C-alpha positions in Angstrom: 27.6 34.7 -24.2 28.4 34.8 -20.4 24.8 35.8 -19.6 23.5 32.8 -21.5 25.7 30.4 -19.5 24.7 32.0 -16.3 21.0 31.7 -17.1 21.5 28.0 -18.0 23.5 27.3 -14.9 20.9 29.0 -12.7 18.1 26.9 -14.2 19.9 23.6 -14.0 21.1 23.9 -10.4 18.0 25.4 -8.9 17.3 23.8 -5.5 13.6 23.7 -6.3 14.0 21.4 -9.2 16.6 19.1 -7.8 15.6 15.7 -6.5 18.9 15.4 -4.5 17.3 16.4 -1.2 14.5 13.9 -1.6 16.9 11.1 -2.6 18.9 12.1 0.5 15.9 11.7 2.7 15.2 8.3 1.2 18.8 7.3 1.7 18.6 8.3 5.4 15.5 6.1 5.9 17.3 3.2 4.2 20.3 3.6 6.4 18.4 3.8 9.6 16.2 0.9 8.5 19.1 -1.4 7.7 21.2 -0.4 10.8 18.2 -1.2 13.1 17.5 -4.5 11.3 21.1 -5.6 11.4 21.3 -4.7 15.1 18.2 -6.6 16.1 19.2 -9.6 13.9 22.5 -9.7 15.9 20.8 -9.2 19.3 18.0 -11.8 19.0 17.4 -15.2 17.5 14.4 -15.8 15.2 11.2 -15.7 17.2 12.8 -14.3 20.4 11.0 -11.5 22.1 12.5 -9.0 24.7 10.2 -6.8 26.7 11.1 -3.1 26.6 8.0 -1.5 28.2 4.6 -2.8 29.3 3.3 -2.3 25.7 6.3 -2.8 23.5 8.7 -5.7 22.8 11.6 -6.1 20.4 11.0 -9.3 18.5 12.8 -10.9 15.6 10.3 -11.9 13.0 10.7 -12.7 9.3 7.9 -11.8 6.9 8.0 -13.5 3.5 4.8 -11.7 2.5 3.7 -8.1 2.4 1.7 -6.1 4.9 0.1 -8.2 7.6 2.0 -11.2 6.2 -0.2 -11.2 3.1 0.8 -14.2 0.9 3.6 -15.2 3.4 2.6 -18.8 3.4 2.9 -19.2 -0.4 5.6 -21.4 -1.9 8.2 -18.6 -2.6 7.0 -16.9 -5.8 5.8 -14.0 -3.7 9.5 -13.0 -3.0 10.0 -12.2 -6.7 6.5 -10.7 -7.0 7.0 -8.2 -4.2 10.6 -7.5 -5.4 9.3 -6.6 -8.8 6.6 -4.4 -7.3 9.2 -2.6 -5.1 11.5 -2.0 -8.1 8.7 -0.7 -10.2 7.4 1.5 -7.4 11.0 3.0 -6.8 11.4 3.8 -10.5 7.9 5.4 -10.6 8.6 7.4 -7.5 11.9 8.7 -8.8 10.0 9.8 -12.0 7.4 11.6 -9.8 10.2 13.3 -7.8 11.7 14.6 -11.0 8.4 16.0 -12.2 7.3 17.5 -8.9 10.6 18.3 -7.1 9.3 21.7 -6.0 6.2 20.4 -4.2 7.6 19.9 -0.7 4.9 18.0 1.1 4.3 15.7 -1.9 8.0 15.0 -2.3 8.4 14.4 1.5 5.7 11.7 1.1 7.4 10.2 -1.9 10.8 10.2 -0.3 9.6 8.4 2.8 7.8 5.8 0.7 10.9 5.4 -1.5 13.2 4.9 1.5 10.8 2.4 3.0 10.3 0.5 -0.2 14.0 0.2 -0.9 14.7 -0.8 2.7 12.3 -3.7 2.5 13.5 -4.5 -1.0 17.1 -4.9 0.3 15.8 -7.5 2.8 13.9 -9.4 0.2 16.9 -9.6 -2.2 19.5 -10.4 0.6 17.4 -12.7 2.8 14.3 -13.7 1.0 12.1 -12.1 3.7 11.6 -8.8 5.4 13.0 -8.4 9.0 10.4 -7.1 11.4 11.2 -6.3 15.0 8.8 -3.7 16.5 6.0 -5.3 18.5 3.3 -3.1 20.1 0.3 -4.3 22.0 -2.3 -3.3 24.6 -1.2 -4.8 28.0 -3.7 -6.9 29.9 -5.9 -7.2 26.9 -7.3 -10.1 25.0 -6.6 -8.2 21.8 -3.7 -9.8 19.8 -0.4 -8.0 19.3 -0.2 -5.7 16.3 1.8 -7.4 13.6 5.5 -6.7 14.0 6.9 -4.0 11.7 10.2 -2.1 11.1 11.5 1.4 10.3 10.8 1.0 6.5 7.2 0.2 7.3 6.9 3.3 9.5 8.3 5.4 6.7 5.8 4.0 4.2 2.9 4.6 6.5 4.2 8.1 7.3 4.5 8.9 3.6 1.0 7.7 2.9 -0.3 9.9 5.8 1.6 12.9 4.2 -0.1 12.1 0.8 -3.5 12.3 2.5 -2.5 15.7 4.1 -1.2 17.0 0.9 -4.3 16.0 -1.0 -6.6 17.5 1.6 -4.6 20.7 1.4 -5.0 20.8 -2.4 -8.7 20.1 -2.1 -9.0 22.9 0.5 -7.5 25.4 -1.9 
């Protein structure tokens, strides 16, 4: 009887099949994202920009839309639309993490995307918009500034890049 319990315990607590580390990574992303947004929101007023380097400013911008302010000028329905998408994505990502918890690179990608999605979801629910504050540009250029973004956006882009690397590795095998 003791050997059966030990076998069951070993299977159920195996670190390879646990999603806890991946949820921990997502939680760290959420924490960093929210702390930076709160800090910038207290430091600046809406629309204010503070130069940091010759190619980077801190700016307080609110995005009611999605990437590149997609649908930002709509009447408000987009808040609920993007909130629903983020909730559905988070649920699906947790499902994928459970199914593939042992695939490290794939799960890193999922964890980063999950953290970023929830970070921006929190903004939408609390404020009705996403707080963006990182403003990069090419100095002395007629090119416009890159749209402002935040830590959650960086995590989502980083996760997408890891997906590509993971897929290329799979195809290469």
